[in-house]
N, CA, C and O atoms as CSV, one atom per row, in Angstrom:
chain,resi,resn,atom,element,x,y,z
A,1,UNK,N,N,-208.248,-251.248,-30.688
A,1,UNK,CA,C,-208.961,-250.561,-31.752
A,1,UNK,C,C,-208.364,-250.951,-33.103
A,1,UNK,O,O,-207.149,-251.086,-33.248
A,2,UNK,N,N,-209.232,-251.126,-34.072
A,2,UNK,CA,C,-208.762,-251.348,-35.433
A,2,UNK,C,C,-208.522,-249.991,-36.085
A,2,UNK,O,O,-209.328,-249.070,-35.954
A,3,UNK,N,N,-207.414,-249.889,-36.781
A,3,UNK,CA,C,-207.070,-248.665,-37.493
A,3,UNK,C,C,-206.312,-249.035,-38.754
A,3,UNK,O,O,-205.822,-250.157,-38.887
A,4,UNK,N,N,-206.217,-248.102,-39.666
A,4,UNK,CA,C,-205.490,-248.350,-40.903
A,4,UNK,C,C,-203.998,-248.359,-40.620
A,4,UNK,O,O,-203.552,-247.773,-39.633
A,5,UNK,N,N,-203.219,-249.017,-41.477
A,5,UNK,CA,C,-201.764,-249.024,-41.280
A,5,UNK,C,C,-201.192,-247.617,-41.387
A,5,UNK,O,O,-201.742,-246.763,-42.081
A,6,UNK,N,N,-200.110,-247.392,-40.709
A,6,UNK,CA,C,-199.449,-246.091,-40.768
A,6,UNK,C,C,-198.542,-245.912,-39.576
A,6,UNK,O,O,-198.322,-246.839,-38.795
A,7,UNK,N,N,-198.020,-244.717,-39.445
A,7,UNK,CA,C,-197.147,-244.441,-38.323
A,7,UNK,C,C,-196.482,-243.091,-38.442
A,7,UNK,O,O,-196.775,-242.307,-39.344
A,8,UNK,N,N,-195.593,-242.841,-37.522
A,8,UNK,CA,C,-194.903,-241.554,-37.456
A,8,UNK,C,C,-193.710,-241.539,-38.406
A,8,UNK,O,O,-193.066,-242.566,-38.621
A,9,UNK,N,N,-193.420,-240.366,-38.975
A,9,UNK,CA,C,-192.262,-240.266,-39.877
A,9,UNK,C,C,-190.935,-240.356,-39.120
A,9,UNK,O,O,-190.811,-239.921,-37.975
A,10,UNK,N,N,-189.971,-240.926,-39.795
A,10,UNK,CA,C,-188.593,-240.913,-39.310
A,10,UNK,C,C,-188.041,-239.513,-39.587
A,10,UNK,O,O,-188.595,-238.807,-40.430
A,11,UNK,N,N,-186.976,-239.086,-38.914
A,11,UNK,CA,C,-186.407,-237.757,-39.171
A,11,UNK,C,C,-186.107,-237.545,-40.661
A,11,UNK,O,O,-185.451,-238.369,-41.299
A,12,UNK,N,N,-186.597,-236.430,-41.198
A,12,UNK,CA,C,-186.361,-236.067,-42.585
A,12,UNK,C,C,-187.246,-236.777,-43.593
A,12,UNK,O,O,-187.079,-236.579,-44.797
A,13,UNK,N,N,-188.176,-237.593,-43.138
A,13,UNK,CA,C,-189.034,-238.381,-44.026
A,13,UNK,C,C,-190.322,-237.617,-44.327
A,13,UNK,O,O,-190.934,-237.055,-43.419
A,14,UNK,N,N,-190.737,-237.590,-45.591
A,14,UNK,CA,C,-192.001,-236.964,-45.976
A,14,UNK,C,C,-193.165,-237.891,-45.629
A,14,UNK,O,O,-192.963,-239.066,-45.321
A,15,UNK,N,N,-194.379,-237.355,-45.681
A,15,UNK,CA,C,-195.560,-238.178,-45.423
A,15,UNK,C,C,-195.640,-239.324,-46.428
A,15,UNK,O,O,-195.975,-240.447,-46.051
A,16,UNK,N,N,-195.341,-239.064,-47.687
A,16,UNK,CA,C,-195.383,-240.095,-48.717
A,16,UNK,C,C,-194.329,-241.173,-48.451
A,16,UNK,O,O,-194.623,-242.362,-48.569
A,17,UNK,N,N,-193.135,-240.779,-48.104
A,17,UNK,CA,C,-192.087,-241.754,-47.782
A,17,UNK,C,C,-192.477,-242.582,-46.549
A,17,UNK,O,O,-192.198,-243.778,-46.478
A,18,UNK,N,N,-193.119,-241.931,-45.595
A,18,UNK,CA,C,-193.545,-242.620,-44.378
A,18,UNK,C,C,-194.543,-243.720,-44.700
A,18,UNK,O,O,-194.391,-244.846,-44.226
A,19,UNK,N,N,-195.569,-243.415,-45.502
A,19,UNK,CA,C,-196.588,-244.431,-45.771
A,19,UNK,C,C,-196.018,-245.572,-46.603
A,19,UNK,O,O,-196.400,-246.723,-46.394
A,20,UNK,N,N,-195.129,-245.291,-47.525
A,20,UNK,CA,C,-194.496,-246.358,-48.308
A,20,UNK,C,C,-193.731,-247.299,-47.372
A,20,UNK,O,O,-193.830,-248.519,-47.500
A,21,UNK,N,N,-192.976,-246.738,-46.440
A,21,UNK,CA,C,-192.215,-247.552,-45.482
A,21,UNK,C,C,-193.142,-248.319,-44.548
A,21,UNK,O,O,-192.960,-249.518,-44.337
A,22,UNK,N,N,-194.131,-247.636,-43.991
A,22,UNK,CA,C,-195.026,-248.265,-43.024
A,22,UNK,C,C,-195.831,-249.415,-43.646
A,22,UNK,O,O,-196.005,-250.457,-43.014
A,23,UNK,N,N,-196.313,-249.236,-44.857
A,23,UNK,CA,C,-197.079,-250.294,-45.533
A,23,UNK,C,C,-196.190,-251.514,-45.776
A,23,UNK,O,O,-196.633,-252.653,-45.630
A,24,UNK,N,N,-194.953,-251.270,-46.142
A,24,UNK,CA,C,-194.009,-252.381,-46.343
A,24,UNK,C,C,-193.758,-253.100,-45.012
A,24,UNK,O,O,-193.776,-254.330,-44.957
A,25,UNK,N,N,-193.524,-252.334,-43.946
A,25,UNK,CA,C,-193.228,-252.925,-42.643
A,25,UNK,C,C,-194.426,-253.647,-42.032
A,25,UNK,O,O,-194.271,-254.714,-41.439
A,26,UNK,N,N,-195.620,-253.069,-42.173
A,26,UNK,CA,C,-196.798,-253.597,-41.488
A,26,UNK,C,C,-197.584,-254.622,-42.286
A,26,UNK,O,O,-198.243,-255.485,-41.704
A,27,UNK,N,N,-197.525,-254.540,-43.627
A,27,UNK,CA,C,-198.317,-255.448,-44.460
A,27,UNK,C,C,-197.499,-256.209,-45.495
A,27,UNK,O,O,-198.017,-257.115,-46.148
A,28,UNK,N,N,-196.232,-255.853,-45.650
A,28,UNK,CA,C,-195.399,-256.525,-46.634
A,28,UNK,C,C,-195.697,-256.137,-48.065
A,28,UNK,O,O,-195.315,-256.853,-48.990
A,29,UNK,N,N,-196.378,-255.010,-48.267
A,29,UNK,CA,C,-196.712,-254.528,-49.612
A,29,UNK,C,C,-195.739,-253.437,-50.021
A,29,UNK,O,O,-195.342,-252.607,-49.203
A,30,UNK,N,N,-195.354,-253.443,-51.299
A,30,UNK,CA,C,-194.452,-252.407,-51.820
A,30,UNK,C,C,-195.188,-251.556,-52.839
A,30,UNK,O,O,-195.767,-252.074,-53.793
A,31,UNK,N,N,-195.162,-250.261,-52.631
A,31,UNK,CA,C,-195.776,-249.305,-53.553
A,31,UNK,C,C,-194.756,-248.249,-53.938
A,31,UNK,O,O,-193.847,-247.930,-53.171
A,32,UNK,N,N,-194.923,-247.711,-55.140
A,32,UNK,CA,C,-194.169,-246.538,-55.542
A,32,UNK,C,C,-195.044,-245.318,-55.294
A,32,UNK,O,O,-196.251,-245.448,-55.090
A,33,UNK,N,N,-194.453,-244.158,-55.309
A,33,UNK,CA,C,-195.213,-242.920,-55.105
A,33,UNK,C,C,-196.310,-242.769,-56.158
A,33,UNK,O,O,-197.385,-242.251,-55.854
A,34,UNK,N,N,-196.061,-243.208,-57.380
A,34,UNK,CA,C,-197.056,-243.083,-58.458
A,34,UNK,C,C,-198.279,-243.963,-58.246
A,34,UNK,O,O,-199.337,-243.691,-58.814
A,35,UNK,N,N,-198.154,-245.005,-57.447
A,35,UNK,CA,C,-199.269,-245.923,-57.204
A,35,UNK,C,C,-200.186,-245.452,-56.075
A,35,UNK,O,O,-201.266,-246.010,-55.882
A,36,UNK,N,N,-199.772,-244.449,-55.344
A,36,UNK,CA,C,-200.537,-243.974,-54.197
A,36,UNK,C,C,-201.341,-242.736,-54.546
A,36,UNK,O,O,-200.888,-241.870,-55.294
A,37,UNK,N,N,-202.530,-242.670,-53.996
A,37,UNK,CA,C,-203.433,-241.532,-54.215
A,37,UNK,C,C,-203.551,-240.767,-52.897
A,37,UNK,O,O,-203.885,-241.345,-51.863
A,38,UNK,N,N,-203.275,-239.472,-52.943
A,38,UNK,CA,C,-203.405,-238.637,-51.746
A,38,UNK,C,C,-204.884,-238.381,-51.488
A,38,UNK,O,O,-205.598,-237.895,-52.366
A,39,UNK,N,N,-205.343,-238.710,-50.276
A,39,UNK,CA,C,-206.756,-238.573,-49.921
A,39,UNK,C,C,-207.020,-237.457,-48.926
A,39,UNK,O,O,-208.134,-237.339,-48.417
A,40,UNK,N,N,-206.028,-236.646,-48.644
A,40,UNK,CA,C,-206.234,-235.514,-47.762
A,40,UNK,C,C,-205.593,-235.704,-46.404
A,40,UNK,O,O,-204.887,-236.681,-46.154
A,41,UNK,N,N,-205.856,-234.748,-45.541
A,41,UNK,CA,C,-205.306,-234.764,-44.193
A,41,UNK,C,C,-206.450,-234.741,-43.194
A,41,UNK,O,O,-207.562,-234.312,-43.502
A,42,UNK,N,N,-206.157,-235.204,-42.014
A,42,UNK,CA,C,-207.170,-235.295,-40.962
A,42,UNK,C,C,-206.500,-235.007,-39.631
A,42,UNK,O,O,-205.406,-235.501,-39.361
A,43,UNK,N,N,-207.147,-234.216,-38.809
A,43,UNK,CA,C,-206.683,-233.960,-37.452
A,43,UNK,C,C,-207.821,-234.353,-36.521
A,43,UNK,O,O,-208.951,-233.893,-36.685
A,44,UNK,N,N,-207.525,-235.193,-35.556
A,44,UNK,CA,C,-208.559,-235.653,-34.646
A,44,UNK,C,C,-207.981,-236.457,-33.510
A,44,UNK,O,O,-206.764,-236.543,-33.350
A,45,UNK,N,N,-208.865,-237.052,-32.713
A,45,UNK,CA,C,-208.407,-237.775,-31.526
A,45,UNK,C,C,-207.654,-239.059,-31.865
A,45,UNK,O,O,-208.016,-239.778,-32.796
A,46,UNK,N,N,-206.614,-239.332,-31.104
A,46,UNK,CA,C,-205.881,-240.591,-31.244
A,46,UNK,C,C,-206.727,-241.717,-30.655
A,46,UNK,O,O,-207.489,-241.509,-29.711
A,47,UNK,N,N,-206.584,-242.903,-31.222
A,47,UNK,CA,C,-207.402,-244.037,-30.781
A,47,UNK,C,C,-207.016,-244.551,-29.407
A,47,UNK,O,O,-207.892,-244.868,-28.601
A,48,UNK,N,N,-205.748,-244.639,-29.127
A,48,UNK,CA,C,-205.308,-245.306,-27.902
A,48,UNK,C,C,-204.555,-244.399,-26.939
A,48,UNK,O,O,-203.904,-244.882,-26.013
A,49,UNK,N,N,-204.639,-243.094,-27.152
A,49,UNK,CA,C,-203.932,-242.153,-26.291
A,49,UNK,C,C,-204.887,-241.039,-25.879
A,49,UNK,O,O,-205.180,-240.140,-26.668
A,50,UNK,N,N,-205.362,-241.100,-24.662
A,50,UNK,CA,C,-206.315,-240.118,-24.166
A,50,UNK,C,C,-205.729,-238.705,-24.217
A,50,UNK,O,O,-204.541,-238.512,-23.962
A,51,UNK,N,N,-206.563,-237.727,-24.544
A,51,UNK,CA,C,-206.166,-236.315,-24.620
A,51,UNK,C,C,-205.034,-236.073,-25.612
A,51,UNK,O,O,-204.208,-235.183,-25.406
A,52,UNK,N,N,-204.991,-236.857,-26.683
A,52,UNK,CA,C,-203.959,-236.725,-27.706
A,52,UNK,C,C,-204.623,-236.626,-29.075
A,52,UNK,O,O,-205.548,-237.379,-29.383
A,53,UNK,N,N,-204.148,-235.700,-29.885
A,53,UNK,CA,C,-204.635,-235.568,-31.257
A,53,UNK,C,C,-203.574,-236.070,-32.219
A,53,UNK,O,O,-202.383,-236.068,-31.907
A,54,UNK,N,N,-204.017,-236.495,-33.382
A,54,UNK,CA,C,-203.095,-236.886,-34.440
A,54,UNK,C,C,-203.361,-236.039,-35.678
A,54,UNK,O,O,-204.478,-235.574,-35.907
A,55,UNK,N,N,-202.334,-235.856,-36.448
A,55,UNK,CA,C,-202.422,-235.181,-37.746
A,55,UNK,C,C,-202.009,-236.222,-38.769
A,55,UNK,O,O,-200.837,-236.592,-38.844
A,56,UNK,N,N,-202.959,-236.693,-39.553
A,56,UNK,CA,C,-202.702,-237.784,-40.490
A,56,UNK,C,C,-202.761,-237.305,-41.932
A,56,UNK,O,O,-203.654,-236.547,-42.314
A,57,UNK,N,N,-201.801,-237.756,-42.723
A,57,UNK,CA,C,-201.836,-237.606,-44.176
A,57,UNK,C,C,-202.295,-238.950,-44.709
A,57,UNK,O,O,-201.678,-239.978,-44.429
A,58,UNK,N,N,-203.373,-238.948,-45.475
A,58,UNK,CA,C,-204.003,-240.201,-45.892
A,58,UNK,C,C,-203.748,-240.502,-47.359
A,58,UNK,O,O,-203.834,-239.624,-48.217
A,59,UNK,N,N,-203.432,-241.768,-47.627
A,59,UNK,CA,C,-203.183,-242.246,-48.985
A,59,UNK,C,C,-203.934,-243.550,-49.189
A,59,UNK,O,O,-204.191,-244.286,-48.237
A,60,UNK,N,N,-204.284,-243.830,-50.439
A,60,UNK,CA,C,-204.896,-245.111,-50.777
A,60,UNK,C,C,-204.232,-245.663,-52.026
A,60,UNK,O,O,-203.583,-244.937,-52.780
A,61,UNK,N,N,-204.407,-246.970,-52.231
A,61,UNK,CA,C,-203.839,-247.646,-53.400
A,61,UNK,C,C,-204.590,-248.944,-53.617
A,61,UNK,O,O,-205.149,-249.519,-52.683
A,62,UNK,N,N,-204.596,-249.395,-54.849
A,62,UNK,CA,C,-205.157,-250.711,-55.172
A,62,UNK,C,C,-204.059,-251.745,-54.996
A,62,UNK,O,O,-202.891,-251.473,-55.271
A,63,UNK,N,N,-204.432,-252.919,-54.542
A,63,UNK,CA,C,-203.455,-254.001,-54.409
A,63,UNK,C,C,-204.143,-255.322,-54.720
A,63,UNK,O,O,-205.369,-255.428,-54.702
A,64,UNK,N,N,-203.329,-256.312,-55.001
A,64,UNK,CA,C,-203.819,-257.665,-55.250
A,64,UNK,C,C,-202.956,-258.616,-54.444
A,64,UNK,O,O,-201.755,-258.391,-54.291
A,65,UNK,N,N,-203.543,-259.648,-53.941
A,65,UNK,CA,C,-202.773,-260.628,-53.204
A,65,UNK,C,C,-203.256,-260.793,-51.788
A,65,UNK,O,O,-204.307,-260.281,-51.403
A,66,UNK,N,N,-202.483,-261.506,-51.032
A,66,UNK,CA,C,-202.800,-261.791,-49.637
A,66,UNK,C,C,-202.102,-260.796,-48.713
A,66,UNK,O,O,-201.014,-260.301,-49.007
A,67,UNK,N,N,-202.751,-260.523,-47.603
A,67,UNK,CA,C,-202.167,-259.667,-46.579
A,67,UNK,C,C,-201.916,-260.481,-45.325
A,67,UNK,O,O,-202.660,-261.408,-45.005
A,68,UNK,N,N,-200.879,-260.127,-44.637
A,68,UNK,CA,C,-200.584,-260.740,-43.347
A,68,UNK,C,C,-200.117,-259.655,-42.402
A,68,UNK,O,O,-199.346,-258.781,-42.799
A,69,UNK,N,N,-200.568,-259.691,-41.157
A,69,UNK,CA,C,-200.099,-258.676,-40.207
A,69,UNK,C,C,-198.636,-258.890,-39.871
A,69,UNK,O,O,-198.228,-259.988,-39.493
A,70,UNK,N,N,-197.857,-257.840,-40.010
A,70,UNK,CA,C,-196.428,-257.873,-39.690
A,70,UNK,C,C,-196.140,-256.823,-38.626
A,70,UNK,O,O,-197.046,-256.123,-38.175
A,71,UNK,N,N,-194.896,-256.718,-38.235
A,71,UNK,CA,C,-194.425,-255.709,-37.264
A,71,UNK,C,C,-195.293,-255.744,-36.005
A,71,UNK,O,O,-195.474,-256.800,-35.399
A,72,UNK,N,N,-195.826,-254.593,-35.618
A,72,UNK,CA,C,-196.594,-254.517,-34.377
A,72,UNK,C,C,-198.071,-254.850,-34.541
A,72,UNK,O,O,-198.818,-254.793,-33.565
A,73,UNK,N,N,-198.511,-255.195,-35.741
A,73,UNK,CA,C,-199.918,-255.524,-35.959
A,73,UNK,C,C,-200.233,-256.900,-35.381
A,73,UNK,O,O,-199.472,-257.850,-35.563
A,74,UNK,N,N,-201.362,-256.995,-34.682
A,74,UNK,CA,C,-201.775,-258.277,-34.108
A,74,UNK,C,C,-202.708,-259.038,-35.030
A,74,UNK,O,O,-202.626,-260.263,-35.126
A,75,UNK,N,N,-203.595,-258.322,-35.711
A,75,UNK,CA,C,-204.536,-258.974,-36.612
A,75,UNK,C,C,-205.052,-257.970,-37.626
A,75,UNK,O,O,-204.936,-256.758,-37.446
A,76,UNK,N,N,-205.630,-258.506,-38.705
A,76,UNK,CA,C,-206.237,-257.688,-39.744
A,76,UNK,C,C,-207.742,-257.918,-39.736
A,76,UNK,O,O,-208.213,-259.009,-39.415
A,77,UNK,N,N,-208.476,-256.898,-40.086
A,77,UNK,CA,C,-209.927,-256.985,-40.209
A,77,UNK,C,C,-210.285,-256.538,-41.614
A,77,UNK,O,O,-210.065,-255.384,-41.979
A,78,UNK,N,N,-210.836,-257.450,-42.403
A,78,UNK,CA,C,-211.270,-257.125,-43.769
A,78,UNK,C,C,-212.781,-257.185,-43.748
A,78,UNK,O,O,-213.362,-258.266,-43.659
A,79,UNK,N,N,-213.431,-256.014,-43.829
A,79,UNK,CA,C,-214.869,-255.944,-43.612
A,79,UNK,C,C,-215.463,-254.859,-44.502
A,79,UNK,O,O,-214.782,-253.902,-44.872
A,80,UNK,N,N,-216.722,-255.018,-44.836
A,80,UNK,CA,C,-217.446,-254.002,-45.596
A,80,UNK,C,C,-217.400,-252.682,-44.823
A,80,UNK,O,O,-217.647,-252.669,-43.617
A,81,UNK,N,N,-217.088,-251.573,-45.497
A,81,UNK,CA,C,-216.980,-250.289,-44.789
A,81,UNK,C,C,-218.235,-249.906,-44.001
A,81,UNK,O,O,-218.131,-249.377,-42.895
A,82,UNK,N,N,-219.410,-250.167,-44.558
A,82,UNK,CA,C,-220.644,-249.822,-43.844
A,82,UNK,C,C,-220.789,-250.656,-42.574
A,82,UNK,O,O,-221.188,-250.132,-41.534
A,83,UNK,N,N,-220.471,-251.936,-42.647
A,83,UNK,CA,C,-220.535,-252.804,-41.466
A,83,UNK,C,C,-219.507,-252.375,-40.420
A,83,UNK,O,O,-219.771,-252.462,-39.221
A,84,UNK,N,N,-218.351,-251.919,-40.862
A,84,UNK,CA,C,-217.319,-251.473,-39.929
A,84,UNK,C,C,-217.790,-250.287,-39.099
A,84,UNK,O,O,-217.412,-250.153,-37.936
A,85,UNK,N,N,-218.621,-249.419,-39.696
A,85,UNK,CA,C,-219.120,-248.255,-38.960
A,85,UNK,C,C,-220.003,-248.655,-37.777
A,85,UNK,O,O,-220.205,-247.858,-36.860
A,86,UNK,N,N,-220.523,-249.869,-37.789
A,86,UNK,CA,C,-221.385,-250.344,-36.703
A,86,UNK,C,C,-220.579,-250.872,-35.513
A,86,UNK,O,O,-221.133,-251.079,-34.433
A,87,UNK,N,N,-219.295,-251.087,-35.702
A,87,UNK,CA,C,-218.448,-251.646,-34.644
A,87,UNK,C,C,-217.985,-250.552,-33.683
A,87,UNK,O,O,-217.866,-249.386,-34.059
A,88,UNK,N,N,-217.731,-250.942,-32.459
A,88,UNK,CA,C,-217.245,-249.997,-31.458
A,88,UNK,C,C,-215.732,-250.022,-31.315
A,88,UNK,O,O,-215.171,-249.223,-30.566
A,89,UNK,N,N,-215.060,-250.931,-32.027
A,89,UNK,CA,C,-213.605,-251.047,-31.911
A,89,UNK,C,C,-212.880,-250.477,-33.127
A,89,UNK,O,O,-211.792,-250.931,-33.481
A,90,UNK,N,N,-213.492,-249.478,-33.762
A,90,UNK,CA,C,-212.916,-248.819,-34.932
A,90,UNK,C,C,-212.352,-247.464,-34.492
A,90,UNK,O,O,-213.052,-246.676,-33.857
A,91,UNK,N,N,-211.098,-247.199,-34.825
A,91,UNK,CA,C,-210.435,-245.957,-34.429
A,91,UNK,C,C,-211.129,-244.734,-35.039
A,91,UNK,O,O,-211.722,-244.828,-36.114
A,92,UNK,N,N,-211.055,-243.599,-34.359
A,92,UNK,CA,C,-211.733,-242.391,-34.841
A,92,UNK,C,C,-211.373,-241.986,-36.274
A,92,UNK,O,O,-212.271,-241.655,-37.049
A,93,UNK,N,N,-210.113,-242.000,-36.644
A,93,UNK,CA,C,-209.721,-241.624,-38.003
A,93,UNK,C,C,-210.376,-242.536,-39.024
A,93,UNK,O,O,-210.877,-242.069,-40.047
A,94,UNK,N,N,-210.374,-243.808,-38.758
A,94,UNK,CA,C,-210.989,-244.776,-39.661
A,94,UNK,C,C,-212.500,-244.559,-39.727
A,94,UNK,O,O,-213.075,-244.520,-40.815
A,95,UNK,N,N,-213.138,-244.418,-38.578
A,95,UNK,CA,C,-214.588,-244.245,-38.496
A,95,UNK,C,C,-215.049,-242.918,-39.101
A,95,UNK,O,O,-216.032,-242.884,-39.842
A,96,UNK,N,N,-214.350,-241.835,-38.793
A,96,UNK,CA,C,-214.820,-240.498,-39.161
A,96,UNK,C,C,-214.394,-240.046,-40.546
A,96,UNK,O,O,-215.014,-239.149,-41.117
A,97,UNK,N,N,-213.344,-240.652,-41.098
A,97,UNK,CA,C,-212.852,-240.163,-42.384
A,97,UNK,C,C,-212.650,-241.264,-43.419
A,97,UNK,O,O,-213.195,-241.184,-44.520
A,98,UNK,N,N,-211.878,-242.285,-43.082
A,98,UNK,CA,C,-211.501,-243.295,-44.073
A,98,UNK,C,C,-212.700,-244.111,-44.537
A,98,UNK,O,O,-212.897,-244.279,-45.740
A,99,UNK,N,N,-213.505,-244.621,-43.609
A,99,UNK,CA,C,-214.647,-245.436,-44.003
A,99,UNK,C,C,-215.685,-244.639,-44.797
A,99,UNK,O,O,-216.159,-245.133,-45.820
A,100,UNK,N,N,-216.060,-243.419,-44.369
A,100,UNK,CA,C,-216.990,-242.645,-45.196
A,100,UNK,C,C,-216.444,-242.389,-46.608
A,100,UNK,O,O,-217.206,-242.401,-47.575
A,101,UNK,N,N,-215.137,-242.158,-46.732
A,101,UNK,CA,C,-214.529,-241.969,-48.050
A,101,UNK,C,C,-214.659,-243.242,-48.881
A,101,UNK,O,O,-214.997,-243.182,-50.063
A,102,UNK,N,N,-214.391,-244.386,-48.269
A,102,UNK,CA,C,-214.506,-245.665,-48.985
A,102,UNK,C,C,-215.951,-245.916,-49.426
A,102,UNK,O,O,-216.185,-246.396,-50.535
A,103,UNK,N,N,-216.911,-245.598,-48.571
A,103,UNK,CA,C,-218.327,-245.774,-48.921
A,103,UNK,C,C,-218.694,-244.858,-50.074
A,103,UNK,O,O,-219.376,-245.287,-51.005
A,104,UNK,N,N,-218.260,-243.612,-50.032
A,104,UNK,CA,C,-218.541,-242.654,-51.104
A,104,UNK,C,C,-217.955,-243.142,-52.427
A,104,UNK,O,O,-218.623,-243.087,-53.459
A,105,UNK,N,N,-216.721,-243.614,-52.400
A,105,UNK,CA,C,-216.069,-244.099,-53.622
A,105,UNK,C,C,-216.757,-245.344,-54.185
A,105,UNK,O,O,-216.797,-245.530,-55.401
A,106,UNK,N,N,-217.283,-246.177,-53.333
A,106,UNK,CA,C,-217.926,-247.417,-53.799
A,106,UNK,C,C,-219.223,-247.128,-54.552
A,106,UNK,O,O,-219.695,-247.973,-55.314
A,107,UNK,N,N,-219.798,-245.957,-54.351
A,107,UNK,CA,C,-221.039,-245.582,-55.020
A,107,UNK,C,C,-220.815,-245.082,-56.438
A,107,UNK,O,O,-221.762,-244.943,-57.213
A,108,UNK,N,N,-219.552,-244.812,-56.776
A,108,UNK,CA,C,-219.236,-244.260,-58.109
A,108,UNK,C,C,-219.043,-245.341,-59.126
A,108,UNK,O,O,-218.773,-245.051,-60.291
């Protein structure tokens, strides 16, 4: 399943600290807290773990440059949000929350 970068917090780590670390580890991008926009929280089914829910704190940021999959990522998918909704390999959090948010923002 394709899903947005992220992961579980280390002991004592805030959600904001977690996403800054995870983005650096998974995509090689460095952000400060001021560059990130809090987009809310989401609770729903995990993509690859049956009968498991996740509680996600969501952030977004603008970036420029090239991306490469690092750490445990196998590949990246850069696709129009509306087209992504037509795919069956999109994780629930991405499909149900992140992509609709991206589509809504693109209309502004």
